[in-house]
N, C-alpha and C positions, 0 to 999 in steps of 0.2 A: 504494500500500500504506500503510495507516494503522498506525502503531506508537506505543507509549507512551514513546518516547525520541526525542531530537533527531536530526536528520539532519546537523547541524553537528558531526561527529565529530572528535575529536582524534587525530592520527596522520599517518603518511606515506601518500600516496595517488598512484597513477599517473594521469598526464594525457595520455600519448601516447608516441611513439617519437622518438628523436633525429633520425632521417632525415627526419622531417616538417618539421624546422626548419633551413633553410639559413642561412648567414651573411647578415644583412640582412633576414631575414624578420620581420614583425610580424603576429601573428594574434590574433584575438579568441576567447576561451574563456569558459565559464561553469561554475563549480563552487561548491558550498556556498551557492548562491543569490547569488553575487557575480560581477559581470562582471570579467573579467581580460584584461590585455594581455600577451602572451607574445612576447618578441623575442630573437633571437640577435645579439649585438653583433659588432663588427668583429674582435674577437679570438677569436670562436667561443663565448663564454660565453653561457649561456641565462639569461634573467631573467623573473620573473613579477611583475607589478605590478597593483594596483587599476587598473581600466580608464579611469575617467572623470577627465579633466584637472581639476585644482582651480581652473583659471582660469574657464572657462565651461561645463564639463561635457561636452566632446566625448569620444567614445569613441576612445581612442588605438589600440585594436586594429583599427579600421577606417580605414585610410589613414595610420597613423603610419609614420614612417621612422626608421631607425637612423642615428645620428651618433656614431661612436666607440663608447663604452660606454653611450650614452644613447639614449632613444627620444624622437622629436620629435612633438608633437601636430599633427595635420593642420589644425587650425583656425587657430591663431595662432603656431605655431612654438615654443611653450614646450617646453623639454627637461627630461626627468626621468632621474635617474641610477639605477643598479642598486639603491640603497638607498631609492629613492623620493623623494629630495630634488629640488627644483627647481634646476637648474644653469645655466639660460640663458633669458633673455627677449630676443628679437631687437631690440626697440625700446627696451630699457634694458639693454644687454649687460653693463654693469659692476655691475648690481644685481639678481641673481636673488632671488626671494622664498624665502629659506631657511626661513621659517616654514611654508611649505606642503609637505606630504609625502604621497605616495601610499603606501598600504600595500604593503610588499614581502614576498613569500612565499619562504622558503628553498626552493631547488630543487637537486636532484642528478640526475645522469645516471649510469646504471649499465648497462653492456653493451647500450647501445642503447635503454634504457627511461628515461623521465622521471618523476620523483617530486617532489611538493611537500609541504611540511609545512603542515598546517592545525591551528590552535588558535583557537577562536572569539574569544578576546581578543587574539590576535596574539602570544602568548608564544613564546619561542624553543623549538626542538626539545628534547623531554624524553628522547629516546633516539636513538641513531644509526641511520641506515638500514642494515639488514643487507645483506650481500654474498652473492649467491646461490652464488658459487663458494668462499666461505669458510664458509658456513653449515653445510655437511656435510663436515667435514674427513676423515671416514673414507673418502670416495670421491675419485675423480679431481677435481682442482681447477683444471686448466689450461683456461682459457676458450678458448684457441686450438684445443683439441681438439674443439670443437663448431662446427657451422654457425651462421651468424648467424640470429637469431630473426626479424628483420624484413627484407623483408615476407613472405617465404615461409611462415614458421611463426608468424605473428601474426594475431590477429583481434580485432575489437571489436564490441560491440553497444551502441547508444545508446538512451537514454531507456527503460530497463527499469524498471518499477515495483517495485523491490526495494531494501531497505535493506541496507547492508553486514553487519549482524549476521546477517541471514537467510542470506546467502551463507556466512558463517563457520560457522553451525550445520550446514551441509551436511557439514562435516569429520568430526564423530564419527558421522554417519549412514551406516552401512554397508549397511543393509537396502534402501535405495532403488536400489542398483546393478542389482539383478535386474529391477526394474519400470520404471525410467526409462531405463536404458541397455541392457537386454536381456542382462545378464551371465549367463553359463552357470553360474557359481559365485558364491556370496555372499561378499564379503570380510569380514574380521573386524578389529575394532579391537584391536590387540595391546598398545597402550600409549597413554596420554594424560596430559598434565600441563600446567600453566601456570606459566611462570617470568617474573615481572614483566610486561612488555608482550607477551610471546609465549605463544601457545597452540601446543603441540606434540603431534602425534599420529602414530602409526605404524599403517598399515593393511596387512594381509596378504591375499594372494589365494591360497587353498589350491590345491595342485597336484592337479588332477583325475586325473592319471595315477598318483597314489600312494595307498596305503591308509592312510598316516600322516596324520591330520588336522592335525598340527602342521607338516607340510612345506609350505612356501610357494613358489609359482612366482614370486611378485613381492611386493616390499615397497615401500610408498610412504612416505617420510619427509617430513612436511609441517610447516612452521612458519608460523603466522600472525603477522605483525608488526602488533600492534593489530588493527583491523578492516579495514584498507585492502587487504591482499593476503596471499596465501599463497605461499610458496616451497616447491617440492617437488623431491625427488630420488628417482628410481626405481631400484630395485635388483633385478636378476633378469632376467626375460625381455626387458626393455628397460631402458636405463640413461641416460635423458634427464633433463632438468631443465625446470621450468616455473614461470611466475608467472601467477597468476590474481588479478585485481584488480577491485575494485568501488569507484567513486568517486561520491559523491552530487553531482548537478547542482543540485538544489533540495530542497524538502521533499516531493517526490513520486517522483522517478525518479533512477536512477544510470546512469553509463556503465560498461561492463565491458570489460576488456582481458585478453588471453590471449596469452602468448608461450612458445614451446618452444625449448630449446637441444638439438639432436639431435647425438649423437656422430658425428664424421666417419668415413667409410669408411677403412680402412687405407691409408696412403700419400697420403691426400687433403691438398692444400694450400690449395685454394680455400675461401673462406667461404661461397660460394654452393652450396646443396645441388643435386645432380643430380636429374634428373626422376624416376628410380625411387624415390629417398628422399622427394622431395616427395609423390609419389603415396601412398606407404605412410603417411606421417605424416598426410596429409590424411584418408585413409580410416579410420585407426585412432584418431586422437586429436583432430584439429581439428574434426571434425563432432560427435562425441559430447558435447563440453562444452556445446554450446548446447541440448542436450536438457534440461539443468537450467533454462536460461533460460525454456523453454516452460512449465515448472512455476511458476517465480517470477512470470511475467507475470500469473497468475491466482490466486496464492496469497493467503490471508488469514492475518494474524498471529494466532495463538492464544496469549493471555497465560498461560493455565493449561492446557497440553496434557495429554491423557490418554496418558501415555507408557507404553510397554512397559517391563518391568523392565530389559531390556538397554540401553535408551536413556536411562533416567531420570537416572542419576548424571552421565554426561558432558554431557548436554544442560543440566541445571540448573547444573552447575559452570561451563559456558561462558557461560551467561546472566549468572551472577553476576560472572564475570571481565569481561564486556563492559561492565559499568556504569562501570568506571574510565575509559572513553574518552568519557564524556558529561559535559562540564564546564559545560553549560548545560541548562536544562529544555527540553522539547519546545516547538515554536512555539505561541504562544498560551497557554502555561501560565506563571503567575507564578513568578518566581525563588523558590527555597526549597521548592518543592512537587514537585520531580522525584524 
C-alpha cells in the first residue's frame, strides 16, 4: 500500500505475546525496517535491542545467548546489556568497549501482551502506555475476572499491506459493518473526540427488538493510543475487552495482533477458558476481525476521498490528528517536505 506519510510511526506498538518468550530465549524480529534482537534475561525481564553486533555485524537474534541480564553475540562472544552498552569482551574481559552501543527500545508487558516504543530518532516515550483495565474505569477493572487472552483468544496476521493509519480510520467507519461483516443492523457513531495522543470513539448497535432508535443493545468504547493499537471495552450484550494492533514491519507491510479478554463464567477460577466459551468467542469474534484484513490487502489509499456527509467530519479530523505521529517524511522524500 502506497501512502503519502512515513511508515516509521511514533508511538507504542505491539510485537507479540509474553508467553512466546521464555527465560533465556533470544529471537530475531523485524519492525520499522530495523532488525531487532529480543531476549528475556535470567530475571525474567524482556529487552529489545538493535540486532547487529557492533563488532563485526553478526545478527544477535540468530544464535545469541542470555548471560545474566545481557545477550551474548554468537560470533565472538561480545555481550550487550539491556541499555545496549557493550559489557564484556571475552578476550579482553577487563576492557569492554563502552563507546559502542546498540540501540535499545523501551519495552513493556501488559496482561500478556508486549509493546515497544518507537520514535525514528530514538527519543524516549512521549506518553505512557495505557492500561486496558484502567482505561475504562466505569466498568469492571479486575483483570483476574477475565480468561487469559493468549493463546486461546489471540490471533495474528503477518505481512499485511496496510498502514496503521488505515486501520485507525476503520474506527469512525460504521457503515462498513453491514457489507464487510454481514451485520443485520448498522451501528452508529455516538461520540468521537481526540485528546492528545488518543482518539476516542463510542459506537452503538441499535436494539433491533425495540422501536426506540436510541436504544442500544451494545456499546463499544474504543480508544486508540496513537496509531499503534486500539483498546476497546464492550458494554451490553457482551462485556469483553480487546486490543487490536497494527505494527509496521517495513515501508510496505505490517503485522497485526488481536487479543480478547473474555469474562469468566460465575465461580470460575481457572485462567484457561473452557471449550464452550472458546467455541463461542471463536465463532462470534475471532473470525470476523480478519474480514477487514481481506479488504486492506487490496485497498488503495485515496488522499482526497469522496466522503458521504456522515463520514466526512470524523474521517478528516482523524487524518489531521494522525499527522502528529509522523516525525519524519515518507521514505525517499527530503526532510522538510512532509
